[in-house]
N, C-alpha and C positions, 0 to 999 in steps of 0.2 A: 516468472522470475522471482516473485514475491516466496513463494515455497522452500526456495533454494537458499534465500534470503535467512529465513527463521531456521534453517537446517542448519546454515553455517554460523548463526549465531545462538542454534540452541534453544528457541524460544517457537511457542506456539505460531502457527500460522491460521488464519481465517479471509477467506475471500468470500467480502460480503454480499457478492450478486449468489453464490450456492448458497449462502447462511439463508438467503431472501426466498430464496428457489425451494429451500425444503421447509421452510414458515408456510409459503403460500400453496404447496403440493403440485405445482407447475411453471414451465419455462417462465422467465421473465417476459419471452416474448410472447405466449400466451396471454398473459395477464394483462401486457402491455394492450395489447391487440384485444381484450374486451373489455378493459376499465377504464382506458387509459392510461398516457404519460403522468395527469396531475395524481392520479390516485396511486400507481408505480412510487412516484415520489414520496409520498407519504411513506406508504410503507419504510420505504426506502431509509430515511431519516430518520424510520423510528429504529432501524436496524443499527444502520450509523451511530448513534446516541446511546443504544446498547452496548456495542463493541468496543467501542470508543472505551466504555469506562472499565472496558478488563485491565488489569496491572500490564500484563506484559505481554508482547505478540509483534506480529507482523499481521497488518489487517490491509488487504488487496480492494480496493473500491473500485466500483465502476464506473466509466466515464464522466457519466453526469452528475453524482454524487457530488460535486461543490458546487453545484448551481441555487442552491439552497442556502441564503450564509448562517442558519444555526449549523448546517454542516459542518461550512468551512471550520467557521468558530471552534464548533467542538475539535474534531480533528486538530485544529491547531493549539489548542491550549492544552489537548490530552496527549500529543505525543509528537513525534518527529517524522514532518510529513515533506515527501519526496516527491519529486513534478518531474517524472520521466518524457524529460519533452522531444516528439520525434514531430516530422512534419509532415501535412498531410500526405505528402505522396507514399512516407515510410510507412504509413499505419494504412493507407490503401494498401500496398503492397504486401503488407503480414496478414489484411483481416477481407481481400477481395475475393474471398469463397468462402466467407463466414455467413451464413442464412440465419442464425440468431441474434444479428444487430438491429431491431426495430427500427433505428434511425438510421441505416444503411439500406432498407429496402426499397430504393426510391429508382429511377431513373438514370441520375450520373450519382455513383456514391463518391469520387472523388471531387465532383463539385461540393454536397453536402457535406463531406469531411473537412473543404478549405473552408467552409460557413463555419460548422462547428469550431473548428481551431481559430478564427478568429474571436468570433465570441468567448472562447473558453479561456484561451493561453491568459486574459489578464487577471481570469476567475482562479485561475490553476496556480498562477503566482502569487496571489494574493496569500490562497490557503498555504500556500508553500513554504520551510522553511529553506530547504536545498531544492536548486534545478540544476537537472542532471540533463545537458545534450544526450541523446540517445543515440542518433545514427545508427549504427549497424554493429554495435558490439554482440561478444557473445554475451551470453548470459551470466557466465561466468565474470567476466570482466565488470558488467554491471553490478553485481553483488557485490565485487571486488571495491570499486567506485564508490559504492554506500557505505560500506564498512570504513572506507578512507577517510569520509567526510563527517561520519561517527565521530571515530577517533582524532580526528583534528579538533574537533569541536569538545572535546572530553565529555562526550554525549553517550560514549560506547557502556559504560559500567552501570548507567542508568537506564539502559535498557534492558542489558543482562545479567545483571545484579553484579556486587561487590566478589570480586576473586578470594578463593580462597589466600590465607596468608601463605606462602612458599613453604618447603617442609626440608629442614635441610636435614643429613643424615649424620652429619658431623656435631650435630649440636644435642646434649644432653639436657636433662629438664635439671632445674639448680635445685641443690640438696644442701641442704645444714651442714652433711657433714663429707668430707671426700669419699670416693670411691674405690673400695679394697680390690 
């Protein structure tokens, strides 16, 4: 979804999880298993700090990235944060076959998602400027919802940059003498 939003706004897109994997040279799941969650969160915090300082772009973060207060503060201060809120059941429907989610490799992944939702929902709300209830809309609908929120808040130009002044084919540059 972030990639489509960036394309629509004509700005760069970065997925923090992919950036982390590129830096580590292995999957997050492998690193998580080898080094543990605390060390992974350290690496994640460094990456969020680095990526959130970039001038323009859409930054997609992992679900646990806002667990650390410094990440919430940096993201909130440096950009416009959208919490795409989904029920645990909806997340389970989308991720039930995903084997790359370390926190969901448990006997009852739906139960785990419910626990994570209870813990994280207030934290996500704290970090967010906007909360969008996702339900089951298409990616295009979600992108439109985000763009609309940015337009209504007067934030779109600060993200995409000023639009050039319109060019009118009927106007001529001012001159001191009339054209003949």
